[in-house]
N, C-alpha and C positions, 0 to 999 in steps of 0.2 A: 434570753427572753423568750417567752412563749409566743406562739404564732397568732393567737387570737387577739386581733387588734381592736382598738376602740371604734365604735360606730358613732359618727358625729352628724349633727345638724349645725348650721351656722346662722346665728341670729344677731339682731341688734348691731349691725355694722361690723361683723367679724368675730363675734364671741362664739367659741365652740361649745356646744352643749351635748352631753352624753345622751344618746338615744336610750341606752340601757337603763340609766338612772334618772333621765329627764332633769338634769341638773347642769348648770354651767360650770365650766372648768375654772373660771375666775370671776371676780366681782363685775357686775354690769356697770358699776359706778367707776371704779378705777382699780383694775387688777393688780397693778404694780404697787400702788399705794397700800392696798389691802395686805399684800404679802409683806411689805415692810412693817406695817403696823402689827399684824398678827404674829408672824413667824420670826422676823428679825428682831423687832423691838420686844416681842413677847417672850423671847429667850434671852433678853439682855445682851443682844449682839449689836454692834461689833465689840463691845467692851470686853467680852470674854474670849475673843479670838486669840489663840496662840498657835504656834506651829504644831501640826498634828491634830488640831481640833476636829472632832468627829460629829457629824450631823447624820441623823437617820430620819426617814420620812415615810409615812404611809400615804401612798398615792403620788406618783411622779407627774401624771397628767401631761401638760405642755412643757414641763421643765421650768416653768416660771420661777418657782421657789429656788431652784438651784441657781438660775441666772441672777436672781436678785441677791442671793447670798454671795455669789462670786463677785458681783459688782461691789457689794459692801466690803468684802475682803480686800479687794484692790484699792478701794477708796481709803480704807483704814491703814494701808501701807504695812500690813503685817508680813514679816519675813516667813519664808517656808510655804507650806501648803496645808489646805484643809481637806478632809475626806467626807464625801457625801454618799450615803447609801439610801436608795429608795426602793420601796416595794410596790410593784404595779402589776395588777392582774390583766389589764387590757391596755397594752402599750399603744401609743399613738403613732401612726405612720409618719415618717420623717417629713413628707410634704405637708401633712396637716399641721405638724408641729411648727414648721417654718411659716405657714400661713397664720397661725395663731400669734407667732412672735411679731408679726407685722404691726400689731397694736402697740408695741413697745419700742419705738425707735431708739430710745436711750440705751437699750440693751442690744442693739443690732450687731455690733462686732462680736460680742460674746455669744449671742444666739446663733450666728452663722458658724462660729467655731464649734458650738455644741452639735448642731445638726450634721456638720461635716465629719465630726470625730466620733460620734456615738456609734459603736459597732453593733453588729447583730447580737453579740453576747451581752449587750447592755453596759459595756464599759467604755470609758474615755479617760485619758490621762492628759493633763495640761501642766504647764510649768508650776502653777500654784494651786492646783486642785486635782483631785481624783474623784471619779464618779463611777458608781456601780448601780445599775437598775436591775433589781432581781424580779424576774417574772414569775407569775403564778399566784395562787391564793395565799395571802400573807399568813393566814392561820396555819398553813402548812410549811411555809418557807421561813418565817421568822424564828420558830423554835430552834431550827438547825443553824441559824446564822451565828458565826463565831465572833462577831463584832460587839462593841460597846459604844454607846453614843454619849456625848456630852450634852446634846440637845436633840429633841425630837420635834419634828413638824408633823402634827396629826392633821392630815389634809384629805381624808377620804370624802366621798360625796356625802350629802346631808344624812345625818343619822336616821332621819325619818324614812329616807329612801334607800339607804344602804347600811342597815343596822349591823350587818356582819362585820363591818369595818370598825365597829366601836364597842364590841362586847367586852365584858369583864375579863374573860380569859385572855383576850388579845391585849388588853391594857396590862394584865399581869405579865405577859411576855415582853411588853414594852419595858416595864420596870426591870425585869431580869436582864435586859440588854441596855441598861442605863448606868453610867458611871456614878460613883458617889457624888451627891449634890448636883447631879444632872437635872436638866429641866425639860419640860414639854409645854407646847402651846398649841392651841387650836381656836378656830373661829367660832366653834359652837359652845354654848353654855347649857346644853341639854343635861337634865338632871342625872340620867342614867350613865352618861359619859363621865360626869364629875364623880359620881359615886364609884364607878369602876376604877378611876384613877386613884381615888382615896383608898379603896380596898387594896389596891396594888402597892401602896406604900408612899404615895405622893401627898404632899401638902398642897391643897388646891385652893386657888383664889379666883374670884370673878373680877374681870377687868373690863373697862369700856371697850365695846366692839368697834368695828369699822363701818362707816356709812350707815346703812339702814339696820344693822345689827346692834342692838343695845349693849350686849355683853359678849365677851369671849372668855376663854379659860386659860389660866396659866398654872403650872404645877412644878414643884421642886421635889425631888426624891428625898425622902427622910433618911 
């Protein structure tokens, strides 16, 4: 992982906010519930879980999406392990990550294991999960990634504040690294994001969003 770490402010009783992008890392309403709604349910999980299931993500942030997925995997009782790859330009310091996790006591054992196990190389291996966080600009790192994902969590900061994370070229790279009939989900329903996914080969639908967001986006590779 690269050395340039996230710069944070803490607001509203412990919600980390990116100074660079002036955007919170998770919902002010209920970050855990939002992750379950948008990324887990939005990719039809855990119904699709099988041994070796591969998830890729744009924006690791606090690691909440990984932790929520890990909890869902364990609750589903699926044998084997899943693989989770995340692309993150500004990794969060472990102490900040741990502070953010305090908002989610239900995930405490998994959160502690994550913080203690995540190496400087962005890798962690558990009995039922493997994690790799790839540092750097995703527009440079994703094209060279050798993996293929069954499901994508598109979780960059707001498209209005971080448009580079949502461009058509990047969505095309996402499609190229998606297995047949693979899916993607994101909290945003911004028109240019939807059009980029459609141009990349996804069938895109608008779904009810979480909390104050009226809509979100779900996509299936054609």
